[in-house]
Phi, psi and omega in degrees: 000322181301318181294321179295318179297315180300314180298313181294320180297322179295316179298314180297316181298316182298310181288325180296324178297319179292314179295322178298315178297321178299316181293321178297314180294326178296329179270358181302321181306310182297319186271328173293323181277352184304312177300328178287312180304315185285353176253331179261347177239149173273164173306327178294317177300317180297321178294320178298314180300316180296319180295323177293314179300318182292323180295315179292331177293321177296317178299320181297328178289328179292315184267002185279334180055022180055032190289328180298318177294323180294324180300311180296323182288313185283335179304319183273004172286344183245144176267327183284133183296326179296319179293322178297318179292331177295325176299316182294311182296324178297318180294315182297311184287310184293312183287324178300314180296319180296317181296315180298317181296315182293321179298320179299325178289326185281332186306318179297346182264015181301319178296322178297314179299319181297318181290321182287314187279315186251007175059029177197137180281357186290348182259018184298326179295329177293321180289329176299310180296318182296321179291321176296321177295325177300316182299316180288320182292339181282335183272329181304318183301333178294319177295320178293322178298323178298317179294323182291315182294336177267003179057038177264063187293325180294316178296322176302313182295316181301317179297315180297317181297315181299317180292324178297317180299314180296315181297319180296315179299316179294322178300313181299317181296308187289325184275313186277313186267311180281341178053048181262004173060223183299322179301318180294323179295315179295320180293322177301314180297318180298311183296319179296316180294321181299317179300314187278334177292325177292310182298313185287324177296317178298313181298315181295316183288333173294319181288320187265349184076148183278097181206150181225131179251105186294331178293317178294317179300319179297318180294320179295319179291325176296321177296318185276342184304314178296342181282345181297300176298328179297310182291324177297314179297320178297321181287331175303319180297324183275340190233336188296335181299327178296321178293319179295316179298318180296323181287314184276341180233256180197177182291335177297310178295326176298318179296318179297313179296321180298321178293314177299320179296321179299318177294321180296326181278002175301331178300326178292322182285321184281326188239297190299307184298310178297324180295311186287337179293330176263319183287329179305303177292322184293325181293330177294321180287328185274339188300137176090349178284162185303128177076014184296329181298316180294320180295316179300318181296316181291319178298320178297319178298314178298320179298316179298319179299314179295318181297315182292323179297309180293319179300323177299314181294319178297315183292316182291325188254007184298320181298311182294322180296315181292321177296325181284322189267330191249161174295154185304329182295346181257357191299325184292354180295339185295338190299328184268353187302309182302321180294319179293321177301310179299318180301318183283335172294314179293321177303321183296339182299330185294335177296324179282317186288339188278001187300321179296319179297316182292320181293328177274357184055033181263057185293349178299330179289330173292323178295315179303313183297312185289323178295314178299320180292322178297317178297316178300317182295316179300319179295316181293320177299318180297323183275324189262330185289317179304314181277330187244359177054233187294332176295317178298322179295315181294318180293321178299319178298315180299313181300316183292324179289327174296315179300315182298313180298317182295316181291322177297317177299316183298310183292315183293325181293341177288334180268314180219131182296131179260114179271144181225147175267079191299317182300315182290325178293322178296318177298316180302306186288321178299316179294316181297317179296317181299316180295319180299310182293334177288320188257346190296319187268009178295130179210109183263348185098349178243124182302313184289325176294321177299318179298315181296313182295314181294324177296319177298319178295319178297323181290347178285350184304304180295329179294315179294325176299321178294317180297321182275011176060044175289319185281140176274176186299320181294320179293319178296319179299316180294321179297317179296322179294317180297315180297316180296318181296317181293325179293316178294322180295323179291319180291000000 
């Protein structure tokens, strides 16, 4: 089993590093532009932009039919490469046509969305651009799913980098030189996506051939249909707090919370997303083989270790990072970052726990969980945001993500037993919490000294894990071999 885990961990690590770099570069636009955004946009503008993005994201979940998840699931139902490619071409053609048609119907309602979401019809032009961007952005993930199931991570990264460069250039032009504000940011995203949806669709359809299997499309939509209320409910948990903050306070506070939330979700970009992009398809292929339960448990432990390590650095250094990157009017956004980081680490657990539900194609249980979680979140936002504002929003998110992970574990475990390395997980989380509380409130009066001290405290995490006997004998042996090999190679 040890050899299988090692082999699988190496494959996951190799591809995850590429996907991780892709995601980081994909987010470069947002973070490179952050000093620009916070100087050319007010916190209120930032809040408006976030509310528009969230509204179109909710719409995308309604018209999405969970097709991206269905592509990965149905692709491995076939052994023949021709049949697998037919699944991809069916998704691109069938889903692409459906998305374009629905978007065309929605465009005349741009003024309505502006009035409902932002309490004024004056932002309807922003919603027009955002809806057009939605149409292009909904088709791209199918192409990316195709690259992932084929483990073409390098090609995936090159595509992402190219789109990032174009998007970044357009952002700089429209925001800094044309001074078009939020409209320019939305337009940049639309133009960049439009270029690549054309290029990638042509490339994918050349490889898979232009063909559509209506029976397969029907099955994929049937698979994804229960995911619509499920995904909407899941997104309510991630986004509804911004609407509540905007209603009970204003767009300025919404903008501050949105910035802090963006930093908190970096854990998703650095660890969860790249990991699940390779492990998601591979676990379907690996499921049911001899010893898979032990391998799944060990992979989960490694994932938690990586998440907590990265999460510690984000939480400890969030204040300094925001002070360095953003205008002073945005600095208070750092306060919610640690809670959001913890919430998203726990949120990521459902990707691991859901394997039994997915293998049984029992997606209704995901719907049950997410709908219940969405209702819980709305209730908590209603109760906690008026008295505690952004703190109430962050705590409500944390509670709901704990609920989601627990319910997913419960339902999935009924189909296939989920094994966990409980002793090692307790050591991981206990050590991480201790380090966080030790270093979070350090303040010397010097920004760079705070960064150095907090970074040193964060780097003590693996050392303390070794002291607390987190690593087993085989892992220590491999670590010593790697250190010795690198030392000889250096000499």
